[in-house]
TORPA-7382 format. One record per residue (C-alpha): chain; residue in one letter; x negated, y, z negated; residue number from 1. Coordinates in steps of 0.001 Angstrom, whole numbers, plus 500000, padded with zeros to 6 digits. Layout:
TORPA-7382
(kolke 'A'; 'a'; (X; Y; Z); NUM)
...
***
This chain:
TORPA-7382
(kolke 'A'; 'x'; (346821; 081492; 186918); 1)
(kolke 'A'; 'x'; (344826; 079224; 184606); 2)
(kolke 'A'; 'x'; (341409; 080746; 185090); 3)
(kolke 'A'; 'x'; (339101; 078797; 182806); 4)
(kolke 'A'; 'x'; (336368; 081421; 183305); 5)
(kolke 'A'; 'x'; (334609; 078746; 185360); 6)
(kolke 'A'; 'x'; (333662; 077233; 181995); 7)
(kolke 'A'; 'x'; (330834; 074865; 182709); 8)
(kolke 'A'; 'x'; (332816; 072954; 185302); 9)
(kolke 'A'; 'x'; (331611; 069349; 185436); 10)
(kolke 'A'; 'x'; (330383; 068139; 188824); 11)
(kolke 'A'; 'x'; (330535; 064370; 189321); 12)
(kolke 'A'; 'x'; (329102; 063099; 192622); 13)
(kolke 'A'; 'x'; (330911; 059972; 193805); 14)
(kolke 'A'; 'x'; (328524; 057085; 194379); 15)
(kolke 'A'; 'x'; (330989; 055637; 196899); 16)
(kolke 'A'; 'x'; (329594; 058182; 199382); 17)
(kolke 'A'; 'x'; (325944; 057304; 198712); 18)
(kolke 'A'; 'x'; (323684; 055402; 201102); 19)
(kolke 'A'; 'x'; (324043; 051833; 199820); 20)
(kolke 'A'; 'x'; (320818; 050804; 201562); 21)
(kolke 'A'; 'x'; (318987; 053459; 199530); 22)
(kolke 'A'; 'x'; (321041; 053421; 196358); 23)
(kolke 'A'; 'x'; (318194; 053862; 193874); 24)
(kolke 'A'; 'x'; (316929; 056857; 195854); 25)
(kolke 'A'; 'x'; (320371; 058476; 195751); 26)
(kolke 'A'; 'x'; (320814; 057735; 192030); 27)
(kolke 'A'; 'x'; (317463; 059375; 191274); 28)
(kolke 'A'; 'x'; (318496; 062317; 193451); 29)
(kolke 'A'; 'x'; (321597; 062872; 191296); 30)
(kolke 'A'; 'x'; (319505; 062442; 188137); 31)
(kolke 'A'; 'x'; (317284; 065277; 189366); 32)
(kolke 'A'; 'x'; (320163; 067538; 190398); 33)
(kolke 'A'; 'x'; (322399; 069878; 188397); 34)
(kolke 'A'; 'x'; (325235; 067344; 188595); 35)
(kolke 'A'; 'x'; (326712; 066390; 185232); 36)
(kolke 'A'; 'x'; (328169; 062913; 185736); 37)
(kolke 'A'; 'x'; (328056; 059921; 188040); 38)
(kolke 'A'; 'x'; (331514; 058962; 189353); 39)
(kolke 'A'; 'x'; (331701; 055291; 190284); 40)
(kolke 'A'; 'x'; (334731; 053804; 192052); 41)
(kolke 'A'; 'x'; (335467; 050117; 191544); 42)
(kolke 'A'; 'x'; (337925; 048815; 194174); 43)
(kolke 'A'; 'x'; (339318; 045292; 194413); 44)
(kolke 'A'; 'x'; (340949; 045224; 197845); 45)
(kolke 'A'; 'x'; (344308; 044577; 196163); 46)
(kolke 'A'; 'x'; (345310; 047750; 194323); 47)
(kolke 'A'; 'x'; (343693; 049694; 197161); 48)
(kolke 'A'; 'x'; (342931; 048366; 200667); 49)
(kolke 'A'; 'x'; (339165; 048776; 200388); 50)
(kolke 'A'; 'x'; (336502; 046873; 198424); 51)
(kolke 'A'; 'x'; (333614; 048939; 197059); 52)
(kolke 'A'; 'x'; (331236; 047114; 194732); 53)
(kolke 'A'; 'x'; (331476; 044980; 191618); 54)
(kolke 'A'; 'x'; (329699; 044212; 188393); 55)
(kolke 'A'; 'x'; (326185; 043319; 189655); 56)
(kolke 'A'; 'x'; (325905; 046558; 191636); 57)
(kolke 'A'; 'x'; (327282; 048647; 188762); 58)
(kolke 'A'; 'x'; (324754; 047047; 186426); 59)
(kolke 'A'; 'x'; (321956; 047914; 188853); 60)
(kolke 'A'; 'x'; (323202; 051510; 189115); 61)
(kolke 'A'; 'x'; (323458; 052094; 185367); 62)
(kolke 'A'; 'x'; (319894; 050876; 184847); 63)
(kolke 'A'; 'x'; (318790; 054079; 186580); 64)
(kolke 'A'; 'x'; (321413; 056662; 185588); 65)
(kolke 'A'; 'x'; (320438; 059408; 183140); 66)
(kolke 'A'; 'x'; (323808; 061141; 183025); 67)
(kolke 'A'; 'x'; (327342; 060299; 181910); 68)
(kolke 'A'; 'x'; (328790; 057340; 183825); 69)
(kolke 'A'; 'x'; (332426; 057915; 184799); 70)
(kolke 'A'; 'x'; (333920; 054630; 186063); 71)
(kolke 'A'; 'x'; (337187; 054788; 188008); 72)
(kolke 'A'; 'x'; (338966; 051441; 188257); 73)
(kolke 'A'; 'x'; (341153; 051054; 191336); 74)
(kolke 'A'; 'x'; (342050; 047479; 190455); 75)
(kolke 'A'; 'x'; (344952; 045371; 189264); 76)
(kolke 'A'; 'x'; (344886; 043983; 185709); 77)
(kolke 'A'; 'x'; (342230; 046404; 184420); 78)
(kolke 'A'; 'x'; (342726; 045280; 180800); 79)
(kolke 'A'; 'x'; (340828; 042036; 181254); 80)
(kolke 'A'; 'x'; (337665; 043902; 182295); 81)
(kolke 'A'; 'x'; (337513; 046688; 179683); 82)
(kolke 'A'; 'x'; (334746; 045167; 177550); 83)
(kolke 'A'; 'x'; (332824; 044132; 180661); 84)
(kolke 'A'; 'x'; (332633; 047709; 181908); 85)
(kolke 'A'; 'x'; (331562; 048919; 178476); 86)
(kolke 'A'; 'x'; (328752; 046359; 178500); 87)
(kolke 'A'; 'x'; (327756; 047503; 181992); 88)
(kolke 'A'; 'x'; (327238; 051086; 180821); 89)
(kolke 'A'; 'x'; (330484; 052977; 181379); 90)
(kolke 'A'; 'x'; (330908; 056068; 179188); 91)
(kolke 'A'; 'x'; (334346; 056947; 180576); 92)
(kolke 'A'; 'x'; (336753; 054326; 181889); 93)
(kolke 'A'; 'x'; (339682; 055487; 184007); 94)
(kolke 'A'; 'x'; (342582; 053200; 184885); 95)
(kolke 'A'; 'x'; (345465; 053909; 187234); 96)
(kolke 'A'; 'x'; (348861; 054641; 185759); 97)
(kolke 'A'; 'x'; (350337; 052575; 188577); 98)
(kolke 'A'; 'x'; (348271; 049503; 187568); 99)
(kolke 'A'; 'x'; (349129; 049487; 183851); 100)
(kolke 'A'; 'x'; (352300; 047903; 182505); 101)
(kolke 'A'; 'x'; (351417; 048849; 178928); 102)
(kolke 'A'; 'x'; (349436; 052070; 179349); 103)
(kolke 'A'; 'x'; (349218; 053014; 175667); 104)
(kolke 'A'; 'x'; (347792; 049596; 174788); 105)
(kolke 'A'; 'x'; (345247; 049892; 177593); 106)
(kolke 'A'; 'x'; (344125; 053334; 176407); 107)
(kolke 'A'; 'x'; (343677; 052079; 172849); 108)
(kolke 'A'; 'x'; (341662; 049097; 174081); 109)
(kolke 'A'; 'x'; (339320; 051397; 176021); 110)
(kolke 'A'; 'x'; (338785; 053629; 173000); 111)
(kolke 'A'; 'x'; (338222; 050607; 170751); 112)
(kolke 'A'; 'x'; (335173; 049816; 172900); 113)
(kolke 'A'; 'x'; (333770; 053304; 172269); 114)
(kolke 'A'; 'x'; (334528; 054742; 175698); 115)
(kolke 'A'; 'x'; (336555; 057795; 176672); 116)
(kolke 'A'; 'x'; (339890; 056796; 178204); 117)
(kolke 'A'; 'x'; (341067; 058225; 181511); 118)
(kolke 'A'; 'x'; (344252; 057816; 183533); 119)
(kolke 'A'; 'x'; (344347; 058317; 187308); 120)
(kolke 'A'; 'x'; (347466; 059318; 189233); 121)
(kolke 'A'; 'x'; (348065; 058579; 192906); 122)
(kolke 'A'; 'x'; (349247; 061541; 195022); 123)
(kolke 'A'; 'x'; (352911; 060471; 194807); 124)
(kolke 'A'; 'x'; (352935; 059883; 191020); 125)
(kolke 'A'; 'x'; (354670; 062532; 188922); 126)
(kolke 'A'; 'x'; (352805; 064322; 186138); 127)
(kolke 'A'; 'x'; (355879; 064046; 183888); 128)
(kolke 'A'; 'x'; (355223; 060325; 183435); 129)
(kolke 'A'; 'x'; (352324; 061214; 181107); 130)
(kolke 'A'; 'x'; (354509; 063254; 178736); 131)
(kolke 'A'; 'x'; (354517; 060661; 175946); 132)
(kolke 'A'; 'x'; (350854; 059625; 176146); 133)
(kolke 'A'; 'x'; (348966; 062806; 177053); 134)
(kolke 'A'; 'x'; (347542; 063175; 173536); 135)
(kolke 'A'; 'x'; (346007; 059704; 173837); 136)
(kolke 'A'; 'x'; (344296; 060467; 177158); 137)
(kolke 'A'; 'x'; (340795; 061966; 177244); 138)
(kolke 'A'; 'x'; (340954; 062742; 180957); 139)
(kolke 'A'; 'x'; (343537; 062678; 183739); 140)
(kolke 'A'; 'x'; (342179; 062059; 187226); 141)
(kolke 'A'; 'x'; (344432; 063562; 189878); 142)
(kolke 'A'; 'x'; (343905; 061857; 193217); 143)
(kolke 'A'; 'x'; (343770; 064578; 195855); 144)
(kolke 'A'; 'x'; (343512; 061995; 198639); 145)
(kolke 'A'; 'x'; (345094; 058562; 198978); 146)
(kolke 'A'; 'x'; (342828; 056200; 197015); 147)
(kolke 'A'; 'x'; (340702; 053581; 198694); 148)
(kolke 'A'; 'x'; (338410; 055364; 201143); 149)
(kolke 'A'; 'x'; (335994; 058287; 200987); 150)
(kolke 'A'; 'x'; (335827; 061201; 203390); 151)
(kolke 'A'; 'x'; (339565; 061965; 203527); 152)
(kolke 'A'; 'x'; (341199; 065380; 203820); 153)
(kolke 'A'; 'x'; (342322; 067188; 200680); 154)
(kolke 'A'; 'x'; (346065; 067113; 199873); 155)
(kolke 'A'; 'x'; (347158; 070738; 199410); 156)
(kolke 'A'; 'x'; (349925; 069944; 196895); 157)
(kolke 'A'; 'x'; (347157; 069072; 194427); 158)
(kolke 'A'; 'x'; (347017; 072675; 193192); 159)
(kolke 'A'; 'x'; (350656; 072453; 192080); 160)
(kolke 'A'; 'x'; (350004; 069172; 190260); 161)
(kolke 'A'; 'x'; (346971; 070613; 188463); 162)
(kolke 'A'; 'x'; (348967; 073596; 187204); 163)
(kolke 'A'; 'x'; (351806; 071335; 186092); 164)
(kolke 'A'; 'x'; (349383; 069065; 184241); 165)
(kolke 'A'; 'x'; (347692; 072064; 182626); 166)
(kolke 'A'; 'x'; (351114; 073228; 181409); 167)
(kolke 'A'; 'x'; (351753; 069802; 179862); 168)
(kolke 'A'; 'x'; (348351; 069711; 178151); 169)
(kolke 'A'; 'x'; (348855; 073208; 176747); 170)
(kolke 'A'; 'x'; (352397; 072501; 175599); 171)
(kolke 'A'; 'x'; (351353; 069278; 173864); 172)
(kolke 'A'; 'x'; (348212; 070910; 172422); 173)
(kolke 'A'; 'x'; (346122; 068116; 173883); 174)
(kolke 'A'; 'x'; (342399; 068280; 174627); 175)
(kolke 'A'; 'x'; (342663; 066274; 177845); 176)
(kolke 'A'; 'x'; (340281; 067100; 180695); 177)
(kolke 'A'; 'x'; (341580; 067402; 184257); 178)
(kolke 'A'; 'x'; (339515; 065693; 186955); 179)
(kolke 'A'; 'x'; (340070; 066095; 190706); 180)
(kolke 'A'; 'x'; (339022; 063229; 192957); 181)
(kolke 'A'; 'x'; (339067; 063482; 196738); 182)
(kolke 'A'; 'x'; (338224; 066022; 199409); 183)
(kolke 'A'; 'x'; (336509; 068456; 197035); 184)
(kolke 'A'; 'x'; (334274; 071010; 198785); 185)
(kolke 'A'; 'x'; (333044; 074563; 198288); 186)
(kolke 'A'; 'x'; (336213; 075661; 200125); 187)
(kolke 'A'; 'x'; (338643; 074511; 197419); 188)
(kolke 'A'; 'x'; (336524; 074181; 194259); 189)
(kolke 'A'; 'x'; (337177; 077672; 192892); 190)
(kolke 'A'; 'x'; (340937; 077440; 193430); 191)
(kolke 'A'; 'x'; (341003; 074045; 191701); 192)
(kolke 'A'; 'x'; (339159; 075387; 188670); 193)
(kolke 'A'; 'x'; (341413; 078442; 188576); 194)
(kolke 'A'; 'x'; (344407; 076080; 188539); 195)
(kolke 'A'; 'x'; (342975; 074279; 185504); 196)
(kolke 'A'; 'x'; (340518; 071618; 186687); 197)
(kolke 'A'; 'x'; (337575; 070755; 184422); 198)
(kolke 'A'; 'x'; (335849; 068027; 186458); 199)
(kolke 'A'; 'x'; (335317; 067938; 190231); 200)
(kolke 'A'; 'x'; (334401; 064676; 191936); 201)
(kolke 'A'; 'x'; (332465; 065374; 195131); 202)
(kolke 'A'; 'x'; (331452; 062518; 197400); 203)
(kolke 'A'; 'x'; (330898; 063156; 201078); 204)
(kolke 'A'; 'x'; (330395; 066876; 200450); 205)
(kolke 'A'; 'x'; (327297; 066085; 198372); 206)
(kolke 'A'; 'x'; (325839; 062910; 199837); 207)
(kolke 'A'; 'x'; (326304; 063840; 203491); 208)
(kolke 'A'; 'x'; (324825; 067298; 203036); 209)
(kolke 'A'; 'x'; (321459; 068088; 204587); 210)
(kolke 'A'; 'x'; (320156; 068935; 201096); 211)
(kolke 'A'; 'x'; (322351; 067271; 198423); 212)
(kolke 'A'; 'x'; (320430; 068718; 195470); 213)
(kolke 'A'; 'x'; (320829; 072262; 196807); 214)
(kolke 'A'; 'x'; (324485; 071577; 197616); 215)
(kolke 'A'; 'x'; (325148; 070652; 193981); 216)
(kolke 'A'; 'x'; (323220; 073717; 192795); 217)
(kolke 'A'; 'x'; (325211; 075978; 195115); 218)
(kolke 'A'; 'x'; (328498; 074483; 193894); 219)
(kolke 'A'; 'x'; (327506; 074989; 190251); 220)
(kolke 'A'; 'x'; (326556; 078586; 191029); 221)
(kolke 'A'; 'x'; (329825; 079193; 192873); 222)
(kolke 'A'; 'x'; (331741; 078034; 189796); 223)
(kolke 'A'; 'x'; (329684; 080098; 187363); 224)
(kolke 'A'; 'x'; (330150; 083487; 189011); 225)
***
């Protein structure tokens, strides 16, 4: 078991689950909560079947954020937009392994813009494919649902993937963070952190709660006990 002593687990509410008609209200709500990051999904309708929002909306969001902005690109040809997302306020830029022909080059381009570089893996993608680049990756985002839509059920095999990734990071003496994206709730958060997760993306669980601020506080408390 990779118990990380619940070491300051990062909670990153996913803006995809926010109320788009009241986006500023929801952004301010996260600013005033114990959440650590904003997780923002950019979808193009090609790499994934859904379309979320693009540059103008991201720019409007980052004008109000007071926490780390974690941008997750679910798009084809992410390389051509790296500088754009830096200019729009991204602190962390995550690209999909499946969308990058030259992953190492993409990671270096992200870092050259002063951002942290993340790599996301779809549920079917094997951890072993990161063997040769893990030391160049600041964060690996393990998709625990099929990417493209919020509100899906958690894929149970995720725990196995987290442990396998933690083994790789330890063996390679890397400092890579492990992020879990999809279906995260208070029912699986502790087990994910025990497996090795550092960052939990929570969308529907936070934004659809009766009291989102208290929900985040309760989750932070659960992971600090």
